[in-house]
N, C-alpha and C positions, 0 to 999 in steps of 0.2 A: 142484292145488296151493290148501290152504285159505286162504280170505281172512278179513281178521279186520278189525275196525270198533274204531279206537283213540281213543279220547277222552282230552285234554290240553289242555295251554296253550301257545298259541303264547310261545318263551321271548323273544321280542325285543318282541312286541306286546302279551302277557300275556293276549291272546284265546283265547276257547275255538276250540278245533280237533277237527274229525271227519276221521277220514281213514281210508281202507279202504287194506290191504295185501295183498298176495298175498304170503305166506310158508311156509316150511315149519314153523313154529311159534309159539308166544307170545311166545318171546325174540327169533326174529328181528324179529316184528313191531313189537316195542317197540323195537330198534336203528334198525329201516330209520326209525319215528318220530322217533327222537332226531336221527337224521343231516337230517331235515328239520327239525329247530329245533323240536320239540315236547315239552314235559315231560309225561311220560305217567302218567295215572293208572291206576296197575296195577289196578283194582278197576272199571273202565269200560271193560275189554277184552272184546269178546264176538266169537266165532266164527260165519261169517256160513255162510249155506247157499249150495252149491255154484252156481256161476252155471249157469243154463239155457243150451243149446246157442245158437249165433248162428244167424240166418236163412240166412247162406248155409253153414253146416254144414248146416241140416235140408237143403235144395234140393239139396247135393250129396250127402248120405245116401240121398234117395229118387231121382236118377238112379242111383245104384247099385244101388237094390233093397232096400237096408236096412231093417227094419222098426225103427223108432226106438220103444224103449222109453217107457211114461207114465213122467213126470217124471225122462225123462234128462237127466244133466248135461254139461255143456260137454265137460268129460274123458271121461266115459262113450262118449259121441258119436264124440270123436275116436280115441279106441282102437277101437270099433267101424268107422269109416272105413279106419282105418291096418288092422287084421286084413282086411278086405275086399280092400282094393288088393294088398297082400301075396297073399293066395291067389290073384287073376288070375294073377301070374307062377309059372310052373311050377316044378318044384323040381329040374330036371336042370342037368346043367352046361354046357348050351348058352344054355338061357335066362340063366343067370346070367351069362354073356359077353353074351347079347345086353342085359341090365341096365347089364352097366358099360359098354357101347359108347353108352348112349342118357344116360349123366350128362353135366353140362354141363362143359363145357371150357373155363377159363379163359384168354383171350389177353391178355398184357399188353402195352399199347400202346408205342411209343415216347416217352420223356419228351419235353415240349417244350424241356428244356436241349440235347438233344441234337441236336434239329432248328433251333432257334437257333445252336445253334455250326456246324451243316451250312450253314444258309442264309448265315450271315457268311462262312463259307470260300467259300462258290459265289461271292458279290458282290465279294469279295477278288479271287478268279481273273480275273472279270468286270471290275472294273477294272484288272487290269494290262494288258488290251489296249490301251485307251485312250492310259493312259503309254507304252507303247512306242512308240506310234504318233506320238505328241509327241516321242519322242528320249530320253527319261528312262529307259535299257534297264535300267539296275542297280536302281534302284528299281522298276521292273516286272517284272524277275525276282523281287526280293524278295518283293515284295507278292503275284506268284502263284502263286510257290511255297508262299509262308506260307499262304496260300487252300485250294489244294491239300491241303498236309499237316493242314491244321486240320480240312478238310472228312474226311480219311480218318479221323482221329485219333478225329472226334466217331461218324463211320460204325460205327468200330470199337468203340468205347463201346457205341453203342446196340444193336448184335449182341452185344457181349457179358453187358450186363444185362438184354436183355429179348429174346433168342433173335431 
């Protein structure tokens, strides 16, 4: 994506600003500068040469055996790396299936809210035991059953929303 050097004045400070934006065109760069609070002088916008490749890109490209063209840009080297990596994959269905199997799978963890409610349910059930031993059996039954129901509802909710 092209880079633009935008010169203008800070809307609040009144001071000169020089900023660089990666944008699809000059108008997009002007919009980005305006959203940063810059009053843009349209005569002082210039397109900058593309970024050179980064050091990690160069190292990786050399590992892959890519010949790096003289004066290559960051985007060009990125395309060459992508092409080389894609060519490493065979083009048959079995290889496509292998590629799909290697994709990262995101596993959603149980939310802390559900865990907290499950803990409260367990604690209520455990508190009911000493209550029953002291003789307040109706209160112990109520607290114990409430704790068990709370735990079950939280467990089902966690399963339902998080698999």
